[in-house]
C-alpha positions as CSV (number, residue, x, y, z in Angstrom):
1,M,-11.0,-30.9,4.9
2,D,-7.6,-29.3,5.4
3,Q,-8.3,-25.6,5.9
4,F,-4.9,-24.7,4.6
5,N,-5.1,-26.8,1.5
6,D,-5.2,-23.7,-0.8
7,F,-2.0,-22.2,0.7
8,G,0.4,-23.9,-1.7
9,A,4.0,-24.1,-0.6
10,L,3.1,-22.4,2.7
11,R,0.6,-25.1,3.7
12,P,3.1,-27.0,5.9
13,W,4.0,-23.8,7.8
14,F,0.4,-23.2,8.8
15,R,-0.8,-26.8,9.1
16,Q,2.1,-28.2,11.1
17,P,4.3,-25.3,12.3
18,D,5.9,-27.4,15.1
19,A,7.0,-30.0,12.7
20,V,8.4,-27.4,10.3
21,L,10.2,-25.7,13.2
22,A,11.9,-29.0,14.1
23,D,12.7,-29.5,10.5
24,V,14.3,-26.1,10.2
25,V,16.4,-26.7,13.3
26,S,17.6,-30.1,12.3
27,V,18.2,-29.9,8.6
28,A,17.8,-26.2,7.7
29,E,19.5,-26.7,4.3
30,H,16.9,-29.1,3.1
31,T,13.2,-30.0,3.6
32,A,11.4,-27.1,5.4
33,V,13.6,-24.5,4.0
34,A,13.1,-25.8,0.5
35,H,9.4,-24.8,0.9
36,A,10.6,-21.1,1.2
37,Q,12.7,-21.5,-2.0
38,M,10.0,-22.8,-4.3
39,P,9.2,-20.8,-7.4
40,I,6.8,-17.9,-6.6
41,A,4.0,-17.3,-9.0
42,A,3.3,-13.6,-9.7
43,G,0.3,-12.9,-7.6
44,F,0.4,-9.3,-6.4
45,F,-2.8,-7.4,-6.5
46,P,-4.1,-3.8,-6.6
47,L,-6.1,-2.1,-3.8
48,F,-8.9,-0.3,-5.7
49,R,-11.2,2.3,-4.4
50,Q,-14.1,-0.1,-5.1
51,A,-16.8,2.4,-4.5
52,D,-15.5,4.5,-7.4
53,V,-15.2,1.6,-9.9
54,Q,-17.6,2.1,-12.7
55,A,-19.3,-1.2,-13.5
56,A,-22.6,-2.7,-14.6
57,V,-24.3,-6.1,-14.7
58,L,-26.2,-7.2,-17.8
59,D,-28.1,-10.2,-18.9
60,G,-27.3,-12.1,-22.1
61,A,-29.7,-10.0,-24.1
62,G,-27.9,-6.8,-23.1
63,N,-30.5,-5.6,-20.7
64,L,-29.0,-3.5,-17.9
65,L,-29.7,-5.0,-14.5
66,L,-27.6,-2.9,-12.2
67,A,-25.0,-0.2,-12.6
68,S,-22.7,2.0,-10.6
69,P,-24.1,5.6,-10.3
70,G,-21.4,6.9,-12.6
71,F,-21.7,4.2,-15.3
72,A,-22.8,6.3,-18.2
73,V,-21.5,4.5,-21.3
74,A,-23.2,2.2,-23.7
75,C,-22.2,-1.5,-23.8
76,D,-21.5,-3.1,-27.2
77,P,-24.3,-5.7,-28.0
78,A,-21.9,-8.1,-29.8
79,A,-19.4,-7.9,-26.9
80,V,-22.2,-8.6,-24.4
81,R,-23.4,-11.7,-26.4
82,A,-19.8,-13.0,-26.7
83,A,-19.3,-12.6,-22.9
84,A,-22.6,-14.3,-22.1
85,A,-21.5,-17.2,-24.3
86,G,-18.4,-17.6,-22.1
87,Q,-15.8,-15.8,-24.2
88,P,-12.8,-14.4,-22.3
89,P,-12.9,-10.7,-21.1
90,A,-12.4,-8.3,-24.1
91,A,-11.4,-4.7,-24.0
92,M,-12.8,-2.1,-26.5
93,S,-12.2,1.6,-27.1
94,I,-15.1,4.0,-26.5
95,A,-15.8,7.6,-26.0
96,A,-16.7,8.8,-22.5
97,P,-19.7,11.1,-22.1
98,D,-17.4,14.1,-22.3
99,G,-16.0,12.9,-25.6
100,T,-12.6,11.8,-24.3
101,P,-11.3,8.3,-25.2
102,A,-11.9,5.6,-22.6
103,I,-11.9,1.8,-22.3
104,I,-14.7,-0.7,-21.6
105,V,-14.3,-4.4,-20.8
106,H,-17.0,-7.0,-21.1
107,A,-16.6,-10.2,-19.2
108,P,-18.6,-13.3,-18.2
109,A,-19.7,-13.1,-14.5
110,A,-17.6,-16.2,-13.7
111,A,-14.4,-14.5,-15.0
112,A,-15.1,-11.4,-13.0
113,A,-15.8,-13.2,-9.7
114,G,-12.5,-12.1,-8.2
115,W,-12.4,-8.6,-9.6
116,P,-12.4,-5.7,-7.1
117,L,-16.0,-4.6,-8.0
118,P,-18.3,-2.4,-5.9
119,Q,-20.0,-4.6,-3.3
120,A,-23.5,-4.2,-4.9
121,I,-22.2,-5.2,-8.3
122,A,-20.3,-8.2,-6.9
123,A,-23.3,-9.4,-5.0
124,A,-25.4,-9.4,-8.2
125,L,-23.2,-11.7,-10.1
126,R,-24.8,-14.9,-11.3
127,P,-23.9,-17.5,-14.0
128,G,-24.9,-16.4,-17.4
129,L,-24.7,-12.7,-16.6
130,V,-22.2,-10.2,-18.0
131,V,-20.0,-7.7,-16.2
132,A,-18.9,-4.4,-17.8
133,I,-16.2,-2.2,-16.3
134,T,-15.1,1.1,-17.8
135,S,-12.4,3.7,-17.1
136,A,-14.8,6.5,-18.0
137,G,-15.8,8.3,-14.9
138,S,-13.6,6.3,-12.5
139,I,-11.2,9.1,-11.6
140,T,-13.2,12.3,-11.7
141,G,-14.4,14.3,-8.7
142,R,-13.6,12.8,-5.3
143,P,-10.8,10.3,-6.3
144,L,-8.8,13.1,-8.0
145,A,-9.5,15.5,-5.1
146,D,-8.3,13.0,-2.6
147,A,-5.2,12.3,-4.7
148,A,-4.5,16.1,-4.9
149,A,-5.0,16.4,-1.1
150,A,-2.6,13.6,-0.5
151,F,0.2,15.7,-2.0
152,G,-0.9,18.8,-0.2
153,L,-2.1,20.8,-3.2
154,S,-3.8,24.0,-2.4
155,G,-7.4,24.6,-3.4
156,L,-6.4,26.5,-6.6
157,E,-3.6,24.0,-7.4
158,A,-6.0,21.1,-7.0
159,R,-8.8,22.7,-9.1
160,V,-6.4,23.6,-12.0
161,T,-4.7,20.3,-11.9
162,I,-7.9,18.3,-11.9
163,A,-9.3,20.4,-14.8
164,T,-6.0,19.8,-16.7
165,I,-6.4,16.1,-16.2
166,E,-10.0,16.3,-17.4
167,T,-9.5,18.5,-20.4
168,G,-5.9,17.5,-21.3
169,S,-4.7,21.1,-21.4
170,I,-3.7,23.8,-19.0
171,R,-5.2,26.4,-21.5
172,L,-8.5,24.5,-21.6
173,A,-8.5,24.1,-17.8
174,A,-8.0,27.9,-17.4
175,A,-10.9,28.5,-19.7
176,Q,-13.1,26.0,-17.9
177,L,-12.4,27.6,-14.6
178,G,-12.6,31.2,-15.8
179,I,-9.1,32.2,-14.7
180,A,-6.1,33.6,-16.6
181,Y,-3.9,31.2,-18.4
182,Q,-0.8,32.5,-16.6
183,T,-2.5,31.9,-13.3
184,A,-3.3,28.3,-14.3
185,R,0.3,27.7,-15.5
186,E,1.6,28.9,-12.1
187,A,-0.8,26.7,-10.2
188,V,0.2,23.6,-12.2
189,A,3.9,24.5,-11.8
190,A,3.4,24.6,-8.0
191,A,1.5,21.3,-8.1
192,M,4.4,19.7,-10.0
193,R,6.8,20.8,-7.3
194,R,4.5,19.4,-4.6
195,V,4.1,16.1,-6.4
196,G,7.8,15.8,-7.3
197,V,7.6,15.8,-11.1
198,N,8.8,18.3,-13.7
199,R,6.4,17.8,-16.5
200,V,2.6,17.9,-16.8
201,P,2.2,14.3,-18.2
202,A,4.0,12.9,-15.1
203,L,1.7,15.0,-12.9
204,V,-1.3,13.7,-14.7
205,S,0.0,10.1,-14.5
206,R,0.8,10.2,-10.8
207,L,-2.5,11.7,-9.7
208,S,-4.6,9.6,-12.0
209,S,-3.0,6.4,-10.9
210,L,-3.4,7.3,-7.2
211,G,-7.0,8.2,-8.0
212,F,-7.7,4.5,-8.8
213,G,-6.2,3.3,-5.5
214,I,-2.9,1.6,-4.7
215,L,-1.4,-0.3,-7.7
216,P,1.5,-2.7,-7.4
217,F,5.0,-1.6,-8.2
218,G,6.4,-2.4,-11.6
219,P,6.0,-1.0,-15.1
220,D,2.7,0.0,-16.5
221,D,0.9,-2.5,-18.6
222,T,0.2,-1.5,-22.2
223,S,-1.4,-4.8,-23.3
224,L,-4.9,-3.4,-22.8
225,L,-4.2,-0.5,-25.0
226,A,-3.0,-2.9,-27.7
227,D,-6.2,-4.9,-27.3
228,A,-8.5,-1.9,-27.4
229,W,-6.7,0.2,-30.0
230,G,-4.2,-2.1,-31.7
231,I,-1.2,0.2,-31.0
232,S,2.3,-1.1,-31.8
233,P,4.9,-1.9,-29.1
234,R,7.0,1.1,-30.2
235,Q,4.0,3.4,-29.8
236,A,3.2,1.9,-26.4
237,T,6.7,2.3,-25.1
238,L,6.9,5.9,-26.3
239,G,3.6,6.7,-24.6
240,L,4.9,5.3,-21.3
241,L,8.1,7.3,-21.5
242,L,6.1,10.5,-22.1
243,A,3.7,9.7,-19.4
244,Q,6.6,9.3,-17.0
245,G,7.7,12.8,-17.7
246,L,10.3,12.5,-20.4
247,S,10.5,15.1,-23.1
248,R,10.2,14.0,-26.7
249,A,14.0,14.4,-27.1
250,E,14.7,12.4,-24.0
251,A,12.3,9.7,-25.2
252,A,14.1,9.6,-28.6
253,A,17.4,9.2,-26.8
254,A,16.1,6.4,-24.6
255,L,14.7,4.5,-27.6
256,G,17.7,5.2,-29.9
257,L,15.5,6.8,-32.5
258,S,15.7,10.1,-34.4
259,D,13.4,13.0,-33.5
260,A,11.7,12.6,-36.9
261,V,10.8,9.0,-36.2
262,I,9.6,9.9,-32.7
263,K,7.5,12.7,-34.1
264,K,5.9,10.4,-36.7
265,T,5.3,7.7,-34.1
266,L,3.7,10.1,-31.7
267,E,1.4,11.6,-34.4
268,G,0.2,8.1,-35.2
269,L,-0.3,7.3,-31.5
270,Y,-2.3,10.5,-30.9
271,Q,-4.5,9.8,-34.0
272,T,-5.1,6.2,-33.1
273,L,-6.0,6.9,-29.4
274,G,-8.0,10.0,-30.2
275,V,-5.9,12.3,-27.9
276,T,-4.4,15.7,-28.6
277,S,-1.9,16.2,-25.8
278,A,0.7,14.4,-23.7
279,A,-1.5,15.1,-20.7
280,S,-4.4,13.3,-22.2
281,L,-2.2,10.4,-23.3
282,A,-0.8,10.1,-19.7
283,R,-4.3,9.9,-18.3
284,L,-5.4,7.2,-20.8
285,L,-2.3,5.2,-20.1
286,A,-3.0,5.4,-16.3
287,E,-6.6,4.2,-17.0
288,A,-5.5,1.3,-19.2
289,N,-3.0,0.2,-16.6
290,A,-5.6,0.3,-13.9
291,M,-8.1,-1.6,-16.0
292,A,-5.4,-4.2,-16.7
293,W,-4.8,-4.7,-13.0
294,M,-8.6,-4.9,-12.3
295,M,-8.9,-7.7,-14.8
296,Q,-6.5,-9.9,-12.9
297,A,-8.7,-12.1,-10.9
298,T,-7.6,-12.1,-7.2
299,A,-9.1,-15.5,-6.2
300,G,-10.6,-13.5,-3.3
301,D,-11.3,-9.9,-2.4
302,I,-8.2,-7.9,-1.5
303,G,-10.3,-5.4,0.4
304,R,-11.5,-1.8,-0.1
305,F,-9.4,1.3,-0.2
306,D,-11.4,3.9,1.6
307,S,-9.5,7.2,1.6
308,S,-12.2,8.8,3.8
309,R,-11.0,6.7,6.7
310,E,-7.3,7.0,6.0
311,P,-6.0,10.6,5.7
312,L,-3.2,9.8,3.3
313,R,-0.6,12.5,2.7
314,F,2.9,12.6,1.0
315,A,6.2,14.3,1.7
316,L,9.0,14.3,-0.8
317,R,12.6,13.4,-0.2
318,A,15.3,15.4,-1.9
319,D,15.5,12.9,-4.8
320,G,11.7,13.2,-5.4
321,S,10.8,9.9,-3.9
322,R,7.7,9.7,-1.7
323,V,7.1,9.3,2.0
324,A,3.6,8.4,2.8
325,F,2.0,9.3,6.1
326,S,-1.4,9.7,7.7
327,D,-2.4,12.7,9.8
328,Y,-5.4,11.8,11.8
329,G,-5.8,15.2,13.5
330,P,-7.0,17.3,15.0
331,A,-4.5,20.0,14.1
332,S,-4.8,21.5,17.6
333,G,-3.8,18.3,19.2
334,R,-0.4,17.4,20.6
335,P,1.5,15.6,17.8
336,V,2.2,11.9,18.5
337,L,4.1,9.7,16.0
338,V,2.5,6.2,16.0
339,V,5.1,3.8,14.7
340,H,4.1,0.6,12.9
341,S,5.6,-2.8,13.4
342,S,7.8,-4.6,10.9
343,M,4.9,-6.8,10.0
344,T,2.3,-4.0,9.3
345,T,2.1,-0.6,7.6
346,R,1.2,2.9,8.9
347,F,-2.6,2.2,9.3
348,V,-3.5,2.8,13.0
349,S,-6.3,0.9,14.6
350,R,-9.5,2.9,15.3
351,R,-9.3,2.1,19.0
352,L,-5.9,3.6,19.4
353,V,-6.7,6.7,17.3
354,K,-9.8,7.3,19.4
355,A,-8.0,6.8,22.6
356,L,-5.1,9.1,21.7
357,Q,-7.5,11.8,20.4
358,A,-9.6,11.6,23.5
359,R,-6.5,12.6,25.5
360,G,-5.6,15.6,23.4
361,F,-3.2,14.0,21.0
362,R,-2.9,14.3,17.2
363,P,-1.9,10.8,15.8
364,I,0.5,10.8,12.9
365,A,1.8,7.6,11.3
366,I,4.5,7.2,8.7
367,D,5.2,4.3,6.3
368,R,8.9,3.6,6.7
369,P,11.0,3.2,3.5
370,G,9.7,0.3,1.4
371,F,6.5,-0.1,3.4
372,G,3.0,0.8,2.2
373,L,3.2,3.8,-0.1
374,S,6.6,5.0,0.9
375,D,9.2,4.5,-1.8
376,P,12.3,2.4,-0.9
377,L,15.5,4.3,-0.3
378,A,17.6,4.3,-3.5
379,G,20.7,2.1,-3.5
380,L,19.9,0.3,-0.2
381,V,19.7,-3.5,-0.1
382,A,18.8,-6.0,2.6
383,G,21.6,-6.8,4.9
384,A,23.8,-3.9,3.6
385,H,22.4,-1.2,5.8
386,N,20.4,-0.7,9.0
387,P,16.9,0.1,7.9
388,F,15.8,1.3,11.4
389,E,18.5,4.0,11.3
390,A,17.9,4.8,7.6
391,A,14.2,5.5,8.4
392,V,15.1,8.3,10.8
393,A,15.5,10.9,8.1
394,D,11.9,10.3,6.9
395,V,10.6,11.1,10.4
396,A,12.5,14.4,10.4
397,L,11.2,15.1,6.9
398,V,7.6,14.6,7.8
399,A,8.0,16.6,11.1
400,D,9.5,19.5,9.1
401,H,6.8,19.1,6.4
402,L,4.1,19.5,9.0
403,R,6.1,22.3,10.9
404,L,6.3,20.2,14.1
405,G,8.9,20.7,16.7
406,R,8.8,18.0,19.3
407,L,6.9,14.7,18.9
408,D,5.6,12.3,21.4
409,L,5.7,8.7,20.3
410,V,3.8,5.4,20.6
411,S,5.4,2.4,19.0
412,R,3.7,-0.9,18.1
413,G,6.9,-3.0,18.1
414,A,9.7,-1.6,15.9
415,A,11.6,-0.7,19.1
416,H,14.9,-0.7,17.2
417,H,13.6,2.2,15.0
418,V,12.6,4.1,18.1
419,L,16.0,3.4,19.5
420,A,17.6,4.9,16.4
421,L,15.4,7.9,16.8
422,G,16.5,8.3,20.3
423,W,20.2,8.3,19.3
424,A,19.7,10.6,16.3
425,M,17.2,13.2,17.4
426,P,16.7,13.1,21.2
427,D,15.8,16.8,21.3
428,R,12.8,16.2,19.1
429,L,11.3,13.3,21.1
430,G,9.0,14.0,24.0
431,R,7.1,11.3,25.7
432,V,7.7,7.8,24.4
433,V,5.7,4.6,24.9
434,I,6.8,1.3,23.3
435,T,4.4,-1.7,23.2
436,N,5.9,-5.2,22.8
437,P,9.4,-4.1,21.9
438,D,11.2,-6.8,19.8
439,P,14.7,-8.0,20.7
440,D,17.0,-9.2,18.0
441,S,16.2,-12.7,16.8
442,A,19.4,-14.3,17.8
443,S,19.2,-13.3,21.4
444,D,15.6,-14.3,21.9
445,P,15.2,-18.0,22.7
446,R,11.4,-18.4,22.0
447,R,10.4,-20.5,19.0
448,M,6.8,-21.5,18.7
449,G,4.1,-21.8,16.1
450,V,4.1,-20.3,12.6
451,L,6.0,-17.1,13.7
452,G,8.6,-19.1,15.6
453,A,9.3,-21.4,12.6
454,A,9.6,-18.4,10.3
455,K,11.9,-16.6,12.8
456,E,14.2,-19.6,13.1
457,A,14.4,-20.1,9.3
458,Q,15.2,-16.5,8.7
459,L,17.8,-16.5,11.5
460,R,19.6,-19.4,9.9
461,R,19.2,-18.2,6.3
462,P,18.4,-14.4,6.3
463,A,18.0,-14.5,2.5
464,L,14.8,-16.5,3.0
465,A,13.0,-13.3,4.2
466,R,12.1,-12.2,0.7
467,A,11.0,-15.6,-0.6
468,M,8.8,-16.2,2.5
469,A,7.4,-12.7,2.3
470,S,6.6,-13.1,-1.3
471,M,4.8,-16.3,-0.8
472,L,2.8,-15.0,2.1
473,A,1.9,-11.8,0.2
474,T,0.3,-13.9,-2.5
475,Q,-2.0,-15.4,0.2
476,L,-3.2,-12.1,1.5
477,T,-6.8,-12.3,0.3
478,E,-9.7,-11.4,2.5
479,A,-10.9,-15.0,2.6
480,K,-7.5,-16.4,3.7
481,F,-6.3,-13.6,6.0
482,P,-8.4,-14.6,9.1
483,R,-7.0,-18.1,9.0
484,I,-3.4,-16.8,8.7
485,F,-4.1,-14.3,11.5
486,A,-5.6,-16.8,13.8
487,R,-3.0,-19.4,13.2
488,S,-0.1,-17.0,13.9
489,L,-1.7,-16.0,17.3
490,E,-2.4,-19.5,18.6
491,G,-1.0,-20.0,22.0
492,S,-1.8,-16.5,23.3
493,P,-5.3,-16.6,25.0
494,P,-5.8,-12.7,24.9
495,D,-5.0,-12.6,21.2
496,E,-7.2,-15.6,20.4
497,A,-10.0,-13.8,22.2
498,A,-9.3,-10.6,20.2
499,M,-10.0,-12.5,17.0
500,A,-13.7,-12.4,17.9
501,E,-13.6,-8.6,17.7
502,A,-14.5,-7.6,14.2
503,D,-12.9,-4.2,14.3
504,I,-9.6,-5.6,15.4
505,V,-9.5,-8.2,12.6
506,E,-10.5,-5.5,10.0
507,D,-8.0,-2.9,11.3
508,Y,-5.1,-5.4,11.3
509,W,-6.2,-6.5,7.8
510,R,-6.0,-2.9,6.6
511,A,-2.5,-2.6,8.1
512,V,-1.1,-5.7,6.3
513,R,-3.0,-5.8,3.0
514,P,-0.5,-3.3,1.2
515,F,1.9,-6.2,1.2
516,A,-0.4,-7.9,-1.3
517,T,0.6,-5.2,-3.8
518,G,4.2,-6.5,-3.8
519,R,5.6,-3.7,-1.6
520,L,8.0,-5.9,0.4
521,D,11.3,-4.1,0.6
522,G,10.7,-2.6,4.0
523,Y,9.6,-5.8,5.6
524,V,12.5,-7.8,4.0
525,N,15.1,-5.2,5.1
526,E,13.9,-5.1,8.7
527,Q,13.5,-8.9,9.0
528,T,17.0,-9.3,7.6
529,Q,18.2,-6.8,10.1
530,H,16.5,-8.6,13.0
531,A,18.2,-11.8,12.0
532,T,21.7,-10.4,11.6
533,M,22.0,-7.6,14.1
534,A,23.9,-7.7,17.4
535,P,22.2,-6.9,20.7
536,A,21.1,-3.3,21.0
537,T,23.5,-0.8,22.6
538,P,22.0,0.7,25.8
539,L,20.6,4.3,25.3
540,P,20.9,6.6,28.4
541,G,18.7,9.6,29.1
542,T,15.3,7.9,28.5
543,A,13.6,8.8,31.8
544,N,10.6,10.0,29.8
545,W,10.3,6.6,28.0
546,H,8.1,3.7,29.1
547,F,7.8,0.3,27.6
548,M,4.9,-2.2,27.9
549,V,5.4,-6.0,27.6
550,A,2.5,-8.3,27.0
551,E,1.9,-11.2,29.4
552,H,1.4,-13.6,26.5
553,D,3.3,-13.6,23.2
554,T,3.7,-16.2,20.6
555,L,6.7,-14.6,19.1
556,H,8.9,-13.6,22.1
557,D,9.4,-14.8,25.7
558,P,7.9,-11.9,27.7
559,F,10.4,-12.4,30.6
560,F,13.3,-12.3,28.2
561,V,11.9,-9.2,26.5
562,M,11.5,-7.4,29.8
563,D,15.1,-8.1,30.8
564,Y,16.5,-7.2,27.3
565,W,14.9,-3.8,27.2
566,R,15.6,-3.0,30.9
567,R,19.3,-3.4,29.9
568,T,18.8,-1.4,26.7
569,L,16.8,1.4,28.2
570,P,18.1,1.6,31.8
571,D,16.5,4.9,32.6
572,A,13.0,4.0,31.2
573,T,10.1,2.7,33.2
574,C,8.4,-0.5,32.3
575,E,5.5,-2.8,33.0
576,T,4.1,-6.2,32.1
577,V,0.4,-5.9,31.1
578,P,-1.7,-8.7,32.5
579,G,-4.2,-10.3,30.1
580,S,-2.5,-8.9,27.0
581,G,-0.8,-10.4,23.9
582,R,0.8,-9.2,20.7
583,L,-2.2,-7.1,19.9
584,L,-1.7,-5.1,23.1
585,A,-1.8,-1.7,21.3
586,M,-5.3,-2.6,20.0
587,T,-6.9,-4.5,22.9
588,H,-5.5,-2.1,25.5
589,A,-5.6,1.2,23.5
590,D,-6.9,3.2,26.5
591,L,-4.1,2.0,28.7
592,V,-1.5,2.8,26.1
593,A,-2.9,6.3,25.7
594,D,-3.0,6.8,29.5
595,R,0.6,5.8,29.8
596,L,1.6,8.3,27.2
597,A,-0.5,11.1,28.8
598,Q,1.1,10.3,32.2
599,R,4.7,10.4,31.1
């Protein structure tokens, strides 16, 4: 059986990459390239905090067989019977244990097979059983606390904001916490500044959404609210505008309606949904959007979002857009920026984090613009700017946010971004180690396997980067990823051997899975730049820099890479690492950390 039979338009690239490469070289305007221009079905998926999803498994008679610890709502007997009979998933409105409105969905086990359910719930699914998921209890406690911490809220700011989300009112939050109303208002105002919003509903919406995990870009989905409560399109649109932080007058202007009509529509919406404030409305809309994403079967598990292992934080640009970073600590360590490649996001492998920390370093990793959870830079499009240079400002922003002076640096590829940092902020860079620095695509002669075929296709037609990335992102399920990963590394013995190491496969998976949510702008911009850029201009004054080139590499010719970067970084030291491949920073983490410590 063809192991790539379920890869759709990408099947030829993985099944016969050499044939595709020859096709690209000979007739780039036809055949192989056409595969990258085929219509792309919408298939982006959320990354849920699965351990916090509230779900239950029932039999056809409504008997509860297994439930999440926080599942504390009653299932509807008629809805359970309908689901057991094979009816499609159905959403209903309910009251949470605290009396607030919430949503519950009943579904046949077969329909929920691809949902991001807690592992124990997913393992209990059998034909004829029923799954129930609910928004009630999904974003209280730890999820909201983690979301507040990501934006750097103080203890008081976090407590007041979470209480406001839970009660729907700053005044009620103050009463619940036993503090003065004015103190609570000041804490919420400070929280809004940290989160980059100017109204309480937007604060509630942003933290509530992050509490569920990482949801794809795009407008919130109100279809589930319509199913559960039967609200009108006008009511749904008004609710979204208010949840995004618009005032009632601004919403009226956006919809072209009078204030009187908006007031009447809003009154009907509040009454229908059972909420009494814009903050409560924002939370309910965030929950409905998350439930809608959860119900989109993924045809395979996208993976778990475990915030306890990834210390997510945000810094805000001047325009309010977010820059995501991870600060692995300890605070007393010497700060080292760990730069991700163009094909991954900020997640740093456990081996490299441990190796750096053991030598007294404090690893910090930033999602460049359009990668992971960092917002794209407004107004910039692929091919019209240098993304490696544009990302420099975010590094300075995060360093200032953390009150850091000089930074050491370890780069996993992305050498052109490091080069841009060297030109723009040499006084803030200390020791620098670059592993497997990439040359520009036109200069490098190597073309082999899946990566070589993709590189040649994008070199000839840079606009293909987004089409190919979109198709690949739709294949990033936990079941398919090992096949994709293994095929892309064929021809490099050290990398093939590394595929047997479970932590390496899992950590690389964590670093690429955010692409499955549709966050592709960063990748597309950098791949387009690689395909269109001229050879790098030599940077002097890099005696404290060191670059490491793998002995084996399926993407680049190691001898060419060494020569290219010797010319580009004439003052730096360099080495070829025997027995290493593209995964050098993971398989030789201790060596990389040693080189940084020795600079």
